[in-house]
C-alpha positions in Angstrom: 315.5 217.4 -66.3 314.8 214.7 -64.6 318.1 212.8 -64.7 319.3 210.9 -61.2 322.7 208.4 -60.0 320.3 205.6 -59.4 323.0 202.4 -60.3 322.1 199.3 -62.3 325.8 197.3 -62.2 326.2 194.2 -65.0 328.2 191.6 -63.3 330.4 188.7 -65.9 332.5 185.7 -65.2 336.3 186.6 -64.4 336.9 183.9 -67.1 335.6 184.6 -69.7 336.5 189.1 -69.5 339.7 188.0 -69.2 339.1 186.1 -71.9 338.4 188.2 -74.5 340.1 191.3 -73.1 343.5 189.1 -74.3 341.4 187.6 -77.4 338.8 190.3 -78.8 338.5 193.4 -76.3 336.2 195.0 -79.1 333.8 192.1 -79.3 333.8 193.1 -75.0 333.1 196.8 -75.2 330.8 195.8 -77.9 328.4 192.9 -75.8 328.8 196.0 -72.2 327.3 198.6 -74.6 324.4 196.4 -75.9 324.0 194.4 -72.6 323.2 198.7 -71.0 322.0 199.8 -73.9 319.5 196.9 -73.7 319.0 197.0 -69.7 318.1 201.3 -70.1 315.4 200.8 -72.2 313.9 198.1 -70.3 314.3 200.3 -67.5 312.9 203.2 -70.2 310.4 200.9 -70.8 309.0 200.9 -67.4 309.3 204.6 -66.4 307.0 204.8 -69.0 304.7 202.4 -67.9 304.4 203.1 -64.4 303.7 206.9 -65.4 301.1 206.5 -67.9 299.7 203.4 -65.1 299.1 205.8 -62.3 297.8 208.1 -63.9 300.6 211.0 -64.1 300.1 212.3 -66.9 297.9 214.9 -70.0 299.6 214.7 -72.1 301.8 212.6 -72.7 305.0 214.5 -73.6 307.1 213.1 -70.7 306.2 209.7 -71.1 307.0 210.1 -74.5 310.4 211.3 -73.8 312.0 209.3 -71.4 314.6 208.0 -72.1 313.8 207.1 -76.5 310.4 208.7 -78.1 307.9 206.6 -78.1 304.3 207.9 -79.4 302.3 206.8 -76.7 298.8 208.8 -76.8 298.0 211.0 -74.4 295.4 210.7 -71.7 294.3 214.3 -72.5 291.9 214.5 -69.6 292.4 218.4 -69.2 291.1 218.9 -73.3 294.6 220.8 -73.9 295.9 220.6 -77.4 299.5 218.8 -76.6 302.6 218.5 -78.0 305.0 215.3 -79.4 307.4 214.1 -77.6 310.6 215.4 -80.2 314.8 213.7 -79.3 315.5 217.4 -77.9 313.2 216.4 -75.1 315.1 213.0 -74.3 318.0 211.7 -72.6 319.7 209.4 -73.6 323.4 210.4 -72.9 326.4 207.0 -73.4 329.7 207.0 -72.5 332.2 204.7 -72.1 335.8 204.1 -70.2 337.5 201.5 -69.8 335.4 199.3 -67.6 332.6 201.2 -68.1 329.8 202.1 -69.7 327.5 204.0 -68.1 323.7 205.7 -69.8 322.4 208.7 -68.6 318.3 207.8 -69.4 315.4 209.9 -68.7 313.6 213.1 -69.7 314.8 216.6 -70.6 310.7 217.6 -70.5 311.1 220.7 -67.9 308.4 219.6 -65.6 310.6 216.0 -65.4 312.0 216.6 -62.0 309.1 217.8 -60.5 306.9 214.6 -61.8 310.6 212.9 -60.8 310.6 214.1 -57.2 307.4 213.7 -56.8 306.6 210.3 -57.9 309.6 208.8 -57.9 308.9 207.5 -61.5 312.3 205.6 -61.9 313.4 204.6 -58.7 309.8 203.3 -59.4 310.9 202.1 -62.3 314.6 200.3 -61.2 312.4 198.6 -58.9 310.9 196.4 -61.2 312.4 195.8 -64.2 315.2 194.1 -62.1 315.1 191.1 -63.4 313.8 191.9 -67.0 317.2 194.0 -66.6 319.3 192.6 -66.1 318.0 188.7 -68.5 318.2 190.9 -71.3 320.8 192.8 -70.7 321.9 188.8 -70.4 321.1 188.1 -73.2 322.4 191.2 -75.5 326.3 189.8 -73.6 325.9 186.6 -74.6 324.6 187.0 -78.3 327.9 189.0 -78.7 330.3 187.1 -77.7 329.3 184.2 -78.7 326.8 184.7 -81.4 322.8 182.5 -81.5 319.6 183.9 -82.0 317.3 186.0 -79.8 
C-alpha cells in the first residue's frame, strides 16, 4: 500500500467562512469536500503522468490504480500479460471532521510502496501539481458557494 502523510491545504477568507458557518454550514462543508476531491484528482493525474513518463511501469496496473481507475495502455516491455485495475486496487478514503476534510489517495497494488519508496512519485506529483491543485480547489469552492459555471 502506497499511502503517506503528504498534505495539501486550501485556505479560505475568514469572513466568507464565518458567513457560511452561520448561514449555510452544509454548503461550506460541501465546498471543502469538493475542493479536496478536485485537488486529489489533480494530484492523482500528475502521479499517473510521472509514473508513465518516467517509464516506471510495464503492465500499467499501478498507474491505473492511483486514486481512481483509469485505462492507460501498458507499455508491455516484458511481453507479460497484465490485468486491469479495479476499484479494489485503488486507495481513495475521504474522511470529514468539523473543520477538516482528509483524502487518503494512492495505489493499493502490492508493489506500490516499493515504487513510491524508490521513485518518490507522490511527493514529486505534489510539487508538480500544487498550482493546479490550488486552482481546481478554488474553482470548486467558488462554484459550490457562489454558483456559476466551471
